[in-house]
C-alpha positions as CSV (number, residue, x, y, z in Angstrom):
1,X,-83.5,-67.7,-49.1
2,X,-83.8,-65.0,-46.5
3,X,-86.4,-65.6,-43.8
4,X,-89.8,-63.9,-43.9
5,X,-89.4,-60.8,-41.6
6,X,-92.5,-60.5,-39.4
7,X,-93.8,-57.7,-37.2
8,X,-96.6,-58.3,-34.6
9,X,-98.9,-55.6,-33.3
10,X,-101.3,-56.3,-30.4
11,X,-102.0,-54.6,-27.0
12,X,-102.1,-58.0,-25.2
13,X,-98.5,-59.1,-24.2
14,X,-99.6,-62.8,-24.0
15,X,-100.8,-62.9,-27.5
16,X,-97.6,-61.2,-28.8
17,X,-95.6,-63.8,-26.8
18,X,-97.6,-66.6,-28.4
19,X,-97.1,-65.2,-31.9
20,X,-93.4,-64.7,-31.3
21,X,-93.0,-68.3,-30.1
22,X,-94.8,-69.7,-33.2
23,X,-92.7,-67.5,-35.5
24,X,-89.4,-68.3,-33.8
25,X,-90.0,-72.1,-34.3
26,X,-90.1,-71.7,-38.1
27,X,-86.8,-71.9,-40.0
28,X,-88.1,-69.6,-42.8
29,X,-89.4,-66.8,-40.5
30,X,-88.0,-64.3,-38.0
31,X,-89.6,-61.7,-35.7
32,X,-88.1,-58.3,-36.4
33,X,-90.4,-56.0,-34.3
34,X,-93.3,-55.9,-31.9
35,X,-95.7,-53.0,-31.1
36,X,-98.6,-52.6,-28.7
37,X,-100.6,-50.0,-30.5
38,X,-101.2,-48.3,-33.8
39,X,-98.8,-45.4,-33.3
40,X,-96.0,-47.8,-32.3
41,X,-96.8,-49.9,-35.3
42,X,-96.3,-47.1,-37.7
43,X,-93.0,-46.1,-36.2
44,X,-91.8,-49.7,-36.1
45,X,-92.8,-50.3,-39.7
46,X,-90.7,-47.3,-40.8
47,X,-87.7,-48.6,-38.9
48,X,-87.9,-52.3,-39.8
49,X,-89.8,-52.6,-43.1
50,X,-91.2,-56.1,-42.3
51,X,-92.2,-58.4,-45.1
52,X,-95.5,-59.3,-43.2
53,X,-97.2,-57.5,-40.4
54,X,-99.7,-59.2,-38.1
55,X,-102.0,-56.5,-36.5
56,X,-104.9,-56.5,-34.2
57,X,-108.0,-54.7,-35.4
58,X,-109.0,-53.3,-31.9
59,X,-106.4,-51.7,-29.8
60,X,-106.2,-48.9,-27.3
61,X,-105.3,-45.5,-28.8
62,X,-104.9,-45.7,-32.6
63,X,-106.7,-48.8,-33.7
64,X,-105.5,-51.3,-36.3
65,X,-107.6,-50.1,-39.2
66,X,-106.3,-46.5,-38.8
67,X,-102.7,-47.8,-38.4
68,X,-103.2,-50.0,-41.5
69,X,-104.4,-46.9,-43.5
70,X,-101.4,-44.9,-42.4
71,X,-98.9,-47.6,-43.1
72,X,-100.3,-48.3,-46.6
73,X,-100.4,-44.6,-47.4
74,X,-96.7,-44.4,-46.8
75,X,-95.8,-47.9,-47.9
76,X,-98.3,-49.0,-50.6
77,X,-96.7,-52.4,-50.9
78,X,-97.0,-53.3,-47.2
79,X,-98.4,-56.7,-46.6
80,X,-100.6,-56.6,-43.5
81,X,-102.8,-59.3,-42.0
82,X,-105.4,-58.1,-39.6
83,X,-106.3,-60.2,-36.5
84,X,-109.7,-60.1,-34.9
85,X,-111.7,-61.8,-32.2
86,X,-115.0,-60.8,-33.8
87,X,-116.8,-62.3,-36.8
88,X,-118.6,-59.2,-37.9
89,X,-118.4,-58.3,-41.6
90,X,-118.1,-54.5,-40.9
91,X,-114.6,-54.7,-39.6
92,X,-113.6,-57.1,-42.4
93,X,-115.0,-54.7,-45.0
94,X,-113.0,-51.8,-43.4
95,X,-109.8,-53.8,-43.4
96,X,-110.1,-54.9,-47.0
97,X,-110.9,-51.3,-48.1
98,X,-107.9,-50.1,-46.2
99,X,-105.7,-52.6,-48.1
100,X,-105.2,-55.6,-45.8
101,X,-103.7,-58.6,-47.5
102,X,-105.4,-61.0,-45.0
103,X,-107.8,-61.2,-42.2
104,X,-107.7,-63.9,-39.5
105,X,-109.8,-64.7,-36.5
106,X,-107.7,-65.2,-33.4
107,X,-109.5,-68.4,-32.6
108,X,-108.0,-69.9,-35.8
109,X,-104.4,-68.7,-35.4
110,X,-103.1,-72.0,-34.2
111,X,-104.1,-73.7,-37.5
112,X,-103.9,-70.9,-40.0
113,X,-101.2,-68.4,-38.9
114,X,-98.1,-69.8,-40.4
115,X,-99.7,-70.8,-43.7
116,X,-101.2,-67.3,-43.9
117,X,-97.9,-65.6,-43.3
118,X,-96.3,-67.6,-46.1
119,X,-99.2,-67.1,-48.5
120,X,-99.3,-63.3,-47.9
121,X,-95.5,-63.0,-48.3
122,X,-95.9,-64.7,-51.6
123,X,-98.4,-62.2,-52.8
124,X,-101.6,-64.0,-51.9
125,X,-104.5,-63.0,-49.8
126,X,-106.3,-64.8,-47.0
127,X,-109.9,-64.3,-45.7
128,X,-111.7,-67.1,-43.7
129,X,-114.3,-68.6,-46.1
130,X,-117.3,-68.0,-43.9
131,X,-116.4,-64.3,-43.5
132,X,-115.8,-64.0,-47.3
133,X,-119.4,-65.3,-47.8
134,X,-120.7,-62.7,-45.3
135,X,-118.7,-60.0,-47.1
136,X,-120.0,-61.0,-50.5
137,X,-123.6,-60.9,-49.2
138,X,-123.2,-57.4,-47.8
139,X,-121.3,-55.9,-50.8
140,X,-124.5,-54.5,-52.3
141,X,-125.8,-53.1,-49.0
142,X,-125.7,-49.4,-48.5
143,X,-123.5,-48.7,-45.5
144,X,-124.6,-46.5,-42.6
145,X,-123.3,-43.0,-42.7
146,X,-121.1,-41.7,-39.9
147,X,-124.1,-39.7,-38.4
148,X,-126.4,-42.8,-38.6
149,X,-123.7,-44.9,-36.8
150,X,-123.5,-42.2,-34.1
151,X,-127.2,-42.2,-33.7
152,X,-127.4,-46.0,-33.5
153,X,-124.6,-46.0,-30.9
154,X,-126.6,-43.6,-28.7
155,X,-129.7,-45.7,-29.2
156,X,-127.6,-48.7,-28.0
157,X,-126.8,-46.7,-24.9
158,X,-130.5,-46.4,-24.1
159,X,-131.0,-42.7,-25.1
160,X,-134.4,-41.5,-26.5
161,X,-134.8,-39.7,-29.7
162,X,-135.2,-36.4,-27.8
163,X,-132.0,-36.9,-25.8
164,X,-130.1,-37.9,-28.9
165,X,-131.3,-34.8,-30.7
166,X,-130.2,-32.6,-27.8
167,X,-126.8,-34.3,-27.6
168,X,-126.1,-34.0,-31.3
169,X,-127.8,-30.6,-31.6
170,X,-130.3,-31.7,-34.2
171,X,-134.1,-31.8,-34.2
172,X,-135.9,-34.8,-32.8
173,X,-137.6,-35.3,-36.2
174,X,-134.1,-35.5,-37.8
175,X,-133.2,-38.3,-35.4
176,X,-136.4,-40.1,-36.4
177,X,-135.4,-39.8,-40.0
178,X,-132.0,-41.2,-39.3
179,X,-133.6,-44.1,-37.5
180,X,-135.9,-44.8,-40.4
181,X,-132.9,-45.0,-42.7
182,X,-131.0,-47.2,-40.3
183,X,-133.9,-49.6,-40.0
184,X,-134.1,-49.8,-43.8
185,X,-130.4,-50.3,-44.4
186,X,-130.1,-53.0,-41.7
187,X,-133.4,-54.7,-42.6
188,X,-134.4,-54.3,-38.9
189,X,-137.9,-54.4,-37.5
190,X,-137.3,-51.9,-34.7
191,X,-134.6,-50.1,-32.7
192,X,-133.7,-53.1,-30.6
193,X,-133.4,-55.3,-33.6
194,X,-131.2,-52.7,-35.3
195,X,-128.8,-52.5,-32.3
196,X,-128.6,-56.3,-32.2
197,X,-127.7,-56.5,-35.9
198,X,-125.2,-53.7,-35.6
199,X,-123.5,-55.4,-32.7
200,X,-123.3,-58.8,-34.4
201,X,-121.9,-57.3,-37.6
202,X,-119.4,-55.1,-35.7
203,X,-120.8,-51.8,-36.9
204,X,-121.0,-50.6,-33.3
205,X,-119.7,-51.9,-30.0
206,X,-120.8,-51.4,-26.4
């Protein structure tokens, strides 16, 4: 049997080096390409057509989710496993909606990486059980709109409703209406609570 052809995508050279070493030690795998950002990943995928791609969610420039969407749009059968350091369900939801075949936390790579590559190559899917539970619990929740996410990000930066309105060129009353919707969707008691929830879930980042 031909070895599983793997591509790694991460903007940290040490992580790529660790992944390369783990893959090289397996008789049924080989590393065919590496990339350090989303744009490089798209070009490398076109050239090498890997069987399985391991790609970081957060990278400088074009991030992993956007790169995943672009690769899957051009190659619908691409098998991509997203790697993340964060346990928030928002990124997991985005990855699954974009067509990821798996999602692994970097803290668990030592134990689960190789098994996941083989599973995904065989047509399976892999999501950490605890994140799968989080995802199932949030499936019925109404997501924040793009404008609501922007407003909440500005709240997290310490801006008042008046300043947010001026920055977004909307009325202060409209900002208050957005905040009311945000509090309801996140089941938050106040602005600070909403920011805390959004940071924990990965909806926004500082």
